[in-house]
N, C-alpha and C positions, 0 to 999 in steps of 0.2 A: 504495499498501500503505500511506500515511500513515494512512489512514481507520480502521486497524486500530492504531495507537499506542496508546491508551488501554485497548482489549481485548485488547491485548499485556502490557500493565502487569498488568491484573487476573490475567490468566491465569499469569503468574509468580507474583504472589502468591498465588494458590492453588495451584498447583505444588509450593511450597516449602512450605507450611501443609500440604498433604496429605501430600509426603514426610515431613515432622516427625510427623504424625499414624500413619503406618503404622511408621515407625522404633520411637516412642516406645510406640506400641500406645496409643495414647489412645481410652479407652471413658467416654463420659458421658451414657448414656441419658437422664436426666433435665436435661439441659443443655438440649436442642434445644427444649422447649416453652419455657422461659423466654427462652434466646435468641430465637426467634421473637417471642413477644408486648413483649419490650423492644425489639428491632430494629425491630418492628413502629412502634412509637412514635415511637421516635427517626426512622425514615425519614419518618414522617408531617410531623414538626416540620423536618428537614432540606429535604424538597421543597419545603413552602412560603417555607424561607428562602432555597433557591434561586431559586425561581420569581421571588421579590420582588426578588433580588439582580440576576439575568439582566435582569428587565422593566428596573430603574432603571439598568441598565448599570453597576453596581457591579463587576461579573465576567463573562465572556463565555467561551466553549468556541469554539477555534479549529477550525470547520466541516472542514478538510481533515484534522482528526485524529481524528473522531469518525465513526461508520458512516452516522449521518442521522437513525437513527430518533430521535422525541423524545416525551417524557413530558409532558402538560399542555401540550404545543406548541412548549416550549420548551427543556425540561430534557434533555440528552444519555442517551440509555438507558445508556451508559456509568456515569453520575454516579450512577444510581438503583443500579445494580450496584455501584457502590462503596461507596453506603452500606451494601449487604447483605455484601457481600464481605470489605472490611477488618476491620469487627469480628469478624466470624465465624473469618477465620482468627488473629487478633490472637486470639482467647479459645484457639482450638485450640493455637496455639504456646503459650500460657500453661500451659495445660492437660498439653501434654507435658512443659513443664519442672519442671511438679511430678511427673509421675511419673517423670520424669529423675532429679530430686532424691531421691525417695524410695528410688528402685533403688540410688544412691550411698550414701544413710543406710544401707540395708540391708546392703550388703556390708562394711560397716566392723564 
């Protein structure tokens, strides 16, 4: 089961952010297009960076803790998902905090 460790962390992060989204009623329809464009650009940069670093043996991923699916032949799929999920969940949490602060200010 160790091969699911990285995916488990990503799932935990996602569940927390989804919970926050539901609890604080985060709605940002224009957000998605901006996020997809911005994250796609960042994802490409980081994929090449990861590829270079793995190829040069600067860093590596424990094959026992990943599911074995690779992008560009050497980057674990979990790493690609990381660069999509973590920024998305961070922004969702930020939007939830904005909603929470606005709600608190409105009650004063």
